[in-house]
N, C-alpha and C positions, 0 to 999 in steps of 0.2 A: 504495501498498499506505501512506504516509503519514498518506495521507488515509481513508481506513476503518480502522483506530486510532484515532485520536482522533478520532472520528466514534459511535467501538466504547465509547469511556469512555478511550483511553488518555492518557500520560501521558506526552508523553521528556524521558524522561533524562540526557539526555545516551550522552559516552561520547567514546574514544580515538579518534583518527585516523581513520572514513571510518565505522563503527562507531556504531548508540545504540538506546538503553535506550530500554523501553516498559516499566510498569506499569498494568496493572490496579486497582481501586482493592479488588475480589476477592480478589487476593496475580496472580494472573496475568503474567508476562512473559517477554517478548520478549528482543530483539536483530537487532535487523537491519544487515546489510556493506556499502555500496558506496556511494561519490555519490550524490546527492541526482537529477541531470542519468540516472544508470547503469538503464541497464535491466537490473530484479528477476529473476534466477533462478527457475526454475520450482519448485526443495522452498523458494525462501523466502518464493511465492507460496502454496504450502503450508503452512504453517507460520504462516502469519501468516492462512490462514484459519484453520489447525485453533484459535491461542489464542484469537480471536479467537469465537469457539463453545463455548470452555471457558468465559469472562472472560462469558459471557451466560444458564448454565447456572444 
């Protein structure tokens, strides 16, 4: 998911604990929780797909 966000132009702005905040130049934002090696939850995958689609419009 993080790789997909980076390819779409999102920038990792850091975060607290296991959260990472991403921002796109268009203004779209998304927060991902969990460690780097953790499996993504289905709702996280859906939210990332939605954020990428919104940023590309």
